[in-house]
VEXVOKE-635456 format. One record per residue (C-alpha): residue number from 1; x, y, z. Coordinates in pm, 1 decimal. Layout:
[NUM; [X; Y; Z]],
...
END
This chain:
[1; [9413.7; 7791.8; 7599.9]],
[2; [9453.6; 7913.8; 7274.8]],
[3; [9785.1; 7973.3; 7085.6]],
[4; [9847.6; 8272.8; 6904.1]],
[5; [9863.7; 8269.7; 6568.4]],
[6; [10285.0; 8391.4; 6505.1]],
[7; [10520.4; 8418.5; 6224.5]],
[8; [10792.7; 8232.6; 6346.0]],
[9; [11088.6; 8335.1; 6109.2]],
[10; [11137.4; 8603.5; 5866.9]],
[11; [11252.9; 8498.0; 5435.6]],
[12; [11191.0; 8241.9; 5260.2]],
[13; [11329.5; 7902.9; 5433.1]],
[14; [11547.4; 7635.6; 5278.8]],
[15; [11563.6; 7303.5; 5347.7]],
[16; [11794.7; 7297.4; 5657.9]],
[17; [11602.5; 7573.0; 5770.1]],
[18; [11281.1; 7425.1; 5743.3]],
[19; [11335.6; 7108.1; 5914.4]],
[20; [11504.3; 7323.2; 6225.7]],
[21; [11186.2; 7564.0; 6256.2]],
[22; [10948.5; 7190.4; 6235.3]],
[23; [11064.3; 7133.3; 6621.8]],
[24; [11248.0; 7429.2; 6753.5]],
[25; [11151.8; 7386.9; 7102.5]],
[26; [11316.7; 7022.1; 7112.0]],
[27; [11507.3; 7155.4; 7391.7]],
[28; [11246.3; 7229.8; 7620.1]],
[29; [11281.0; 7083.8; 7950.0]],
[30; [11016.6; 6755.4; 8009.2]],
[31; [11008.0; 6731.6; 7672.4]],
[32; [10698.8; 6484.2; 7562.7]],
[33; [10594.1; 6453.9; 7942.6]],
[34; [10330.5; 6710.8; 7941.6]],
[35; [10082.0; 6850.1; 7682.3]],
[36; [10346.2; 7081.2; 7464.0]],
[37; [10098.6; 7138.0; 7208.1]],
[38; [10036.1; 7512.2; 7274.4]],
[39; [10362.5; 7601.1; 7186.0]],
[40; [10333.6; 7462.0; 6845.4]],
[41; [10006.9; 7563.1; 6738.0]],
[42; [9999.3; 7852.9; 6556.5]],
[43; [10341.6; 7898.4; 6411.8]],
[44; [10360.9; 7928.3; 6036.0]],
[45; [10665.9; 8024.6; 5829.5]],
[46; [10735.3; 8043.7; 5450.6]],
[47; [10922.6; 7799.2; 5242.0]],
[48; [10994.7; 7758.9; 4896.1]],
[49; [10808.5; 7552.9; 4653.1]],
[50; [11057.1; 7274.6; 4632.6]],
[51; [11012.1; 7224.1; 5035.9]],
[52; [10644.5; 7208.9; 4975.5]],
[53; [10647.5; 6981.2; 4683.0]],
[54; [10911.2; 6749.6; 4892.1]],
[55; [10663.3; 6746.2; 5200.8]],
[56; [10334.3; 6654.0; 4968.9]],
[57; [10542.1; 6349.0; 4840.2]],
[58; [10706.8; 6226.1; 5163.8]],
[59; [10352.0; 6056.4; 5224.3]],
[60; [10020.1; 6039.9; 5152.8]],
[61; [9805.9; 6367.8; 5291.9]],
[62; [9572.5; 6282.9; 5574.2]],
[63; [9345.9; 6548.7; 5370.5]],
[64; [9386.0; 6777.9; 5074.9]],
[65; [9198.9; 7079.2; 5027.3]],
[66; [9163.3; 7344.8; 4763.2]],
[67; [9496.5; 7551.6; 4831.0]],
[68; [9604.8; 7311.0; 5148.9]],
[69; [9734.4; 6980.5; 5260.6]],
[70; [9797.3; 6817.1; 5588.0]],
[71; [10045.2; 6607.2; 5709.5]],
[72; [9963.1; 6212.2; 5848.2]],
[73; [10181.1; 6235.1; 6136.4]],
[74; [10102.3; 6481.4; 6435.6]],
[75; [10345.7; 6610.8; 6625.2]],
[76; [10195.6; 6668.9; 6957.3]],
[77; [9798.1; 6560.4; 7072.0]],
[78; [9605.1; 6713.6; 6771.4]],
[79; [9884.2; 6928.7; 6613.6]],
[80; [10012.1; 6865.6; 6262.8]],
[81; [10187.3; 7044.5; 5943.3]],
[82; [9958.6; 7214.3; 5731.5]],
[83; [10104.8; 7289.5; 5408.4]],
[84; [9937.5; 7633.4; 5224.3]],
[85; [9973.5; 7726.6; 4852.7]],
[86; [9825.3; 8093.3; 4863.1]],
[87; [9846.7; 8389.1; 4625.1]],
[88; [9910.2; 8675.0; 4768.1]],
[89; [9938.9; 9032.9; 4544.9]],
[90; [9926.1; 8842.6; 4294.1]],
[91; [10246.3; 8643.9; 4362.1]],
[92; [10208.6; 8247.4; 4445.1]],
[93; [10404.2; 8162.9; 4778.1]],
[94; [10398.4; 7879.3; 4978.3]],
[95; [10426.8; 7825.5; 5388.8]],
[96; [10421.5; 7582.8; 5668.2]],
[97; [10186.9; 7649.4; 5953.1]],
[98; [10138.4; 7359.5; 6290.3]],
[99; [9736.4; 7379.0; 6320.8]],
[100; [9486.4; 7224.2; 6590.7]],
[101; [9293.2; 6975.2; 6398.6]],
[102; [9057.3; 6934.5; 6714.7]],
[103; [8905.6; 7271.2; 6594.3]],
[104; [8809.6; 7209.6; 6213.7]],
[105; [8793.6; 7551.7; 6138.7]],
[106; [9221.6; 7594.2; 6240.1]],
[107; [9342.2; 7564.2; 5902.7]],
[108; [9077.2; 7772.7; 5756.7]],
[109; [9167.3; 8085.3; 6061.7]],
[110; [9563.0; 8004.5; 6004.6]],
[111; [9531.8; 8049.5; 5577.4]],
[112; [9339.5; 8405.0; 5648.7]],
[113; [9578.5; 8509.9; 5887.2]],
[114; [9871.6; 8431.1; 5649.5]],
[115; [9747.2; 8586.7; 5349.3]],
[116; [9622.9; 8895.0; 5618.7]],
[117; [9976.0; 8967.4; 5741.6]],
[118; [10153.8; 8909.6; 5408.7]],
[119; [9922.3; 9170.4; 5242.5]],
[120; [10084.5; 9461.7; 5417.3]],
[121; [10226.9; 9671.2; 5212.1]],
[122; [10517.6; 9806.6; 5413.6]],
[123; [10782.1; 9543.5; 5543.8]],
[124; [10787.9; 9581.4; 5937.3]],
[125; [10801.5; 9344.5; 6220.9]],
[126; [10619.7; 9382.3; 6575.5]],
[127; [10854.8; 9311.8; 6897.1]],
[128; [10728.7; 8935.4; 6903.3]],
[129; [10760.1; 8879.5; 6563.9]],
[130; [11141.2; 9007.0; 6632.9]],
[131; [11169.7; 8775.8; 6946.9]],
[132; [11013.0; 8495.8; 6794.0]],
[133; [11268.5; 8561.9; 6486.1]],
[134; [11540.7; 8528.5; 6697.2]],
[135; [11441.5; 8244.4; 6911.7]],
[136; [11416.6; 8031.4; 6564.1]],
[137; [11760.5; 8125.0; 6394.5]],
[138; [12008.8; 8133.6; 6730.7]],
[139; [12159.5; 7782.5; 6735.8]],
[140; [12057.9; 7553.5; 7016.3]],
[141; [12395.9; 7614.1; 7195.2]],
[142; [12301.0; 7976.9; 7253.9]],
[143; [11955.7; 7950.8; 7366.0]],
[144; [11823.9; 7753.4; 7603.9]],
[145; [11545.8; 7732.5; 7911.5]],
[146; [11577.2; 7917.2; 8237.8]],
[147; [11703.2; 7682.3; 8533.3]],
[148; [11814.4; 7683.1; 8867.9]],
[149; [11996.6; 8036.4; 8857.5]],
[150; [11635.6; 8236.7; 8771.7]],
[151; [11425.3; 8290.1; 9004.8]],
[152; [11133.0; 8069.6; 9037.9]],
[153; [10880.2; 8235.0; 8847.9]],
[154; [11126.9; 8212.3; 8534.1]],
[155; [11230.4; 7904.5; 8518.6]],
[156; [11135.4; 7665.7; 8213.5]],
[157; [11105.3; 8009.3; 8014.5]],
[158; [11318.0; 8061.4; 7718.0]],
[159; [11671.4; 8187.3; 7721.3]],
[160; [11914.0; 8328.8; 7468.5]],
[161; [12281.3; 8420.8; 7507.8]],
[162; [12387.5; 8797.5; 7570.9]],
[163; [12717.2; 8920.4; 7527.0]],
[164; [12799.7; 9261.1; 7691.4]],
[165; [12912.7; 9386.6; 8035.8]],
[166; [12959.2; 9238.5; 8283.7]],
[167; [12996.5; 8931.3; 8050.1]],
[168; [12871.7; 8698.4; 7866.7]],
[169; [12526.3; 8563.9; 8009.4]],
[170; [12171.1; 8372.1; 7926.4]],
[171; [11899.6; 8663.2; 7965.3]],
[172; [11528.4; 8550.6; 7929.5]],
[173; [11414.1; 8647.0; 7553.9]],
[174; [11085.5; 8752.8; 7648.8]],
[175; [11307.5; 9058.4; 7875.5]],
[176; [11514.7; 9141.2; 7624.1]],
[177; [11585.8; 9535.9; 7564.6]],
[178; [11515.0; 9671.3; 7201.7]],
[179; [11886.7; 9687.9; 7217.2]],
[180; [11992.0; 9396.4; 7268.5]],
[181; [11705.3; 9263.7; 7007.9]],
[182; [11869.5; 9464.9; 6749.9]],
[183; [12209.9; 9320.3; 6773.3]],
[184; [12059.2; 8940.4; 6759.5]],
[185; [11869.3; 9019.0; 6421.0]],
[186; [12021.2; 9004.9; 6086.3]],
[187; [12128.3; 9325.4; 5952.2]],
[188; [11865.2; 9326.6; 5670.4]],
[189; [11607.0; 9249.6; 5931.9]],
[190; [11776.6; 9530.4; 6201.2]],
[191; [11572.9; 9884.0; 6053.8]],
[192; [11271.5; 9787.2; 5995.2]],
[193; [10985.8; 10006.4; 6130.8]],
[194; [10824.3; 9880.9; 6430.1]],
[195; [10462.3; 9705.9; 6377.7]],
[196; [10211.5; 9711.6; 6640.5]],
[197; [10029.1; 9392.8; 6723.0]],
[198; [9713.8; 9305.5; 6540.0]],
END
């Protein structure tokens, strides 16, 4: 199964945020007992030049090709970090993405998807991007995975804390209402127009 390419965080991640985003699925049930490649493949976010350069200097890269390099250490299966230096609308920007190197086209398809997404003239977010940002930005204590209290078909799906009547509870991330999504987004992202999924 091919994982969709998706932006998982809005804004430029600082060093602390970058390391959190590297493994935002750390609490998943049965960690490492199954092939978790689909959880990670296709995820990307923007970083600062300092973070990009730091990662380049940690270990010799697996390879360097023009505006990108791949980390030598694999996260899971054939998934590894690929870092990009891209000129978008005349501005040099830096990105991290998880690519499945079993497909040699993956780093190039990722690069093209990032450029296409970031060249859009209007700032807008799809519903999926809003949900992914909420998951990325929520502290581990306030997010989790559906357990026995959920219907069998929902167990293992991502959940987040929701406040309101009848009280505080975990709800499925994918089932949040537009109002709940708006309440969970930071103010500067709350009122961006809704973009249609490509």
